[in-house]
C-alpha positions as CSV (number, residue, x, y, z in Angstrom):
1,M,-0.2,0.3,-0.6
2,T,1.5,3.4,-1.1
3,R,1.9,5.7,1.9
4,W,1.7,9.8,1.8
5,E,3.3,12.3,3.0
6,Y,2.2,16.5,2.7
7,H,3.1,19.1,2.1
8,I,1.2,22.8,2.0
9,I,2.7,26.5,1.0
10,N,1.5,29.8,1.5
11,I,1.5,32.1,-1.2
12,R,-0.2,35.4,-1.2
13,S,-1.2,37.0,-5.1
14,E,-1.1,41.1,-5.5
15,N,-3.3,42.2,-7.8
16,Y,-4.9,38.7,-8.9
17,R,-2.0,37.1,-10.1
18,L,1.2,35.1,-8.5
19,D,4.4,36.2,-7.8
20,P,6.1,34.5,-11.2
21,N,9.3,33.5,-8.5
22,A,7.5,31.5,-7.0
23,V,8.1,29.1,-10.2
24,H,11.5,28.5,-9.1
25,H,10.3,27.4,-5.2
26,L,7.6,25.0,-7.4
27,N,10.0,24.3,-10.3
28,E,12.0,23.3,-6.8
29,L,9.3,21.1,-5.1
30,G,8.7,19.1,-8.1
31,A,12.3,18.5,-8.7
32,E,12.5,16.3,-4.9
33,G,9.2,14.6,-6.1
34,W,6.5,16.9,-5.0
35,E,2.9,16.3,-7.2
36,L,0.2,19.7,-6.5
37,L,-3.0,18.4,-4.9
38,S,-5.1,21.3,-3.9
39,I,-5.2,24.9,-4.2
40,T,-8.0,27.0,-2.3
41,S,-8.5,31.0,-1.0
42,V,-7.5,30.9,2.3
43,N,-9.3,34.4,3.1
44,F,-11.8,32.5,4.3
45,K,-13.1,35.7,6.1
46,S,-13.5,38.2,2.7
47,G,-13.6,35.4,1.2
48,A,-10.7,37.5,-1.4
49,T,-8.5,35.6,-3.2
50,D,-5.4,37.4,-1.6
51,N,-4.6,34.2,0.2
52,I,-3.3,30.7,-1.3
53,A,-3.3,27.3,0.2
54,M,-1.4,24.5,-2.0
55,V,-1.0,21.1,-1.2
56,F,1.7,18.6,-2.1
57,K,2.3,15.2,-1.4
58,R,4.0,12.4,-2.1
59,P,5.0,8.7,-2.0
60,T,6.6,7.9,1.4
61,T,9.8,6.3,1.4
62,G,9.0,3.9,4.4
63,E,11.6,5.5,6.7
64,G,11.5,7.6,9.4
């Protein structure tokens, strides 16, 4: 059975777009085996989309 580990990052958007510099961080996560599972707004009070949460997953190595 595959076991998963999860990683969450929060990114702030400006003017309805994500910072293009975030691409470097996202590419690093991909190189480490992380796969984007979901993306959602986390500003529940106002419903704005200026705070974004990205959830990633990857198989665990079974160690640790």
